[in-house]
C-alpha positions as CSV (number, residue, x, y, z in Angstrom):
1,M,-85.9,-8.6,74.9
2,S,-82.5,-8.0,73.5
3,F,-79.3,-8.9,75.1
4,T,-75.6,-8.1,75.0
5,T,-72.8,-10.7,75.4
6,F,-69.4,-9.9,76.9
7,S,-66.5,-12.3,77.0
8,R,-64.9,-12.6,80.4
9,N,-62.0,-10.4,79.1
10,E,-64.3,-7.8,77.6
11,F,-66.3,-7.6,80.9
12,N,-63.1,-7.2,82.9
13,Q,-61.9,-4.4,80.6
14,D,-65.1,-2.3,80.8
15,I,-67.2,-3.3,83.8
16,S,-68.9,0.2,83.8
17,Y,-70.2,-0.3,80.3
18,A,-71.6,-3.7,81.2
19,K,-73.3,-2.3,84.3
20,R,-74.9,0.5,82.3
21,A,-76.1,-2.0,79.7
22,T,-78.1,-3.9,82.3
23,H,-80.6,-0.9,82.4
24,E,-81.5,-1.5,78.7
25,E,-81.1,-5.3,78.1
26,L,-80.0,-8.6,79.4
27,V,-76.2,-9.0,79.9
28,F,-74.5,-12.3,79.6
29,I,-70.8,-13.0,80.4
30,T,-69.2,-15.9,78.6
31,D,-66.3,-18.1,79.6
32,H,-64.5,-19.8,76.7
33,G,-67.5,-18.9,74.4
34,N,-70.1,-20.4,76.7
35,P,-72.6,-18.4,78.7
36,A,-71.4,-18.5,82.3
37,H,-73.1,-15.5,84.1
38,E,-75.9,-13.1,83.8
39,L,-75.6,-9.6,85.1
40,L,-78.8,-7.9,86.4
41,N,-79.4,-4.5,87.7
42,I,-80.8,-4.4,91.3
43,E,-84.3,-3.4,90.2
44,E,-84.6,-6.4,87.9
45,C,-83.2,-8.7,90.5
46,R,-85.7,-7.4,93.1
47,R,-88.6,-7.8,90.6
48,L,-87.6,-11.4,89.9
49,S,-87.1,-12.3,93.6
50,C,-90.5,-10.8,94.6
51,S,-92.3,-13.2,92.3
52,P,-95.0,-15.5,93.8
53,S,-93.3,-18.4,95.7
54,N,-96.2,-20.7,96.5
55,I,-98.5,-22.7,94.3
56,I,-101.6,-20.7,95.2
57,D,-100.0,-17.4,94.1
58,L,-98.6,-19.0,91.0
59,L,-102.0,-20.4,90.0
60,G,-103.5,-16.9,90.4
61,M,-101.1,-15.2,88.0
62,P,-102.4,-13.7,84.8
63,G,-102.1,-16.0,81.8
64,V,-102.0,-19.2,83.7
65,E,-105.2,-20.3,82.1
66,D,-103.3,-20.6,78.8
67,I,-100.9,-23.2,80.1
68,A,-101.7,-26.8,79.1
69,F,-101.7,-28.9,82.3
70,D,-102.8,-32.6,82.3
71,P,-101.4,-34.2,85.5
72,P,-101.6,-38.0,85.8
73,S,-104.3,-39.5,88.1
74,M,-103.3,-40.8,91.5
75,G,-103.7,-44.4,90.1
76,E,-101.3,-43.7,87.3
77,M,-98.8,-42.3,89.7
78,S,-98.9,-45.3,92.0
79,G,-98.9,-47.8,89.2
80,R,-102.5,-48.9,89.8
81,Q,-105.3,-48.1,87.4
């Protein structure tokens, strides 16, 4: 996904343009050249906040089978083997 970056001053000068840009791409606002904020439209914000929030839902998400996961055994976690 593409993104647009606004300096803090550019953002303050044209807030409307920055808001419109959120419908097409990610929008970052920098402060002294460093990313400081991300501007999201409400639809994207709601989509992100409605994501699964518990381990059962997360494990059931598509593509999870492609994630490498090799947790330590209980003995390794407690220092005993």
